[in-house]
C-alpha positions in Angstrom: 0.0 0.0 0.0 1.3 3.4 -0.9 0.6 6.5 1.1 0.7 10.1 -0.2 1.2 12.9 2.1 0.3 16.5 0.9 1.4 19.6 2.8 -0.8 22.4 1.4 0.2 26.1 1.9 -3.1 28.0 2.2 -1.7 31.1 3.8 -2.7 34.5 2.5 0.8 35.7 1.5 4.4 34.4 0.9 5.7 37.1 3.2 7.1 35.5 5.2 7.5 32.2 3.3 6.3 28.9 4.7 9.1 26.3 5.1 8.7 22.6 5.9 11.1 20.1 6.9 9.9 16.5 6.8 11.9 13.7 8.7 11.5 10.2 9.8 13.9 7.8 11.5 15.4 6.7 8.0 14.7 9.7 5.9 15.5 13.4 5.8 13.4 15.2 3.0 15.2 18.6 3.8 13.9 22.0 4.4 11.8 23.4 1.6 9.9 26.5 0.9 6.2 25.8 0.0 4.7 28.9 -1.9 1.2 30.1 -1.4 -1.3 27.7 -2.8 1.6 25.2 -3.1 1.6 21.5 -2.4 4.7 19.8 -1.2 4.0 15.9 -1.2 5.8 12.8 -0.9 4.9 9.0 -1.0 6.1 5.9 0.6 5.2 2.4 1.6 5.0 1.9 5.5 7.3 -0.6 7.1 6.2 -4.2 7.5 6.3 -3.8 11.3 3.8 -1.0 11.4 6.1 1.7 13.0 6.4 4.3 10.3 6.5 7.8 11.5 7.2 11.1 9.6 7.2 14.4 11.5 7.5 17.9 10.1 8.9 21.3 11.3 6.8 24.1 10.0 8.1 27.8 10.2 6.4 30.9 9.1 7.9 34.1 10.2 8.1 34.1 14.1 5.8 31.1 14.3 6.9 27.4 14.4 5.2 24.1 14.9 6.4 20.5 15.0 4.2 17.4 14.9 3.7 14.0 13.3 2.3 14.2 9.8 2.0 10.5 9.4 2.1 7.8 12.2 1.1 4.2 11.4 -2.3 3.5 12.6 -3.7 6.8 11.8 -6.1 5.4 9.2 -8.1 3.1 11.6 -9.8 6.3 12.8 -10.6 7.8 9.3 -13.8 7.5 7.5 -14.4 4.2 5.8 -14.3 5.8 2.3 -10.8 6.9 3.0 -9.6 3.6 4.4 -10.8 1.7 1.2 -8.5 3.4 -1.2 -5.5 1.5 -2.4 -3.4 4.6 -2.4 -4.1 6.5 0.8 -3.6 10.2 0.9 -3.4 12.5 3.9 -3.7 16.2 3.5 -2.4 18.9 5.8 -3.7 22.3 5.0 -1.6 25.2 6.7 -3.4 28.4 7.4 -2.7 31.5 9.5 -5.0 30.1 12.2 -3.5 26.6 12.3 -3.3 23.2 10.7 -6.1 21.2 9.3 -6.2 17.5 8.4 -8.1 15.5 5.8 -7.9 12.1 4.2 -9.8 13.2 1.0 -9.0 17.0 0.5 -12.5 17.8 1.8 -14.0 17.9 5.2 -10.8 19.3 6.9 -10.7 19.1 10.8 -8.4 21.5 12.7 -5.8 19.7 14.5 -3.2 22.3 15.8 -2.7 26.0 16.4 0.6 27.7 15.6 3.0 28.5 18.4 5.2 31.6 18.4 8.9 31.0 19.0 
């Protein structure tokens, strides 16, 4: 099974730019700038042992936030329609007021607020 993770910049401006740095125990996808209305995405197959974890460091001006963008087992709580897809997607929409998650790029749920450094 292949997972697709999308980090969507839905900020109102690129000033300051949004940067994302995705890491796991075995992978470092390096810091990248995601422009307004942009989508940084990556795909992977989870480990056989069910312990795959990717986290991300988000920065926007004087705000920063770190959290897991994928953790094995997340899908057991998603809607049935999301769990049935062969290629599972997970969307994180980044806005001025926080971070929203969806499995189908619709019906987003707010998960986190920004934190000032």
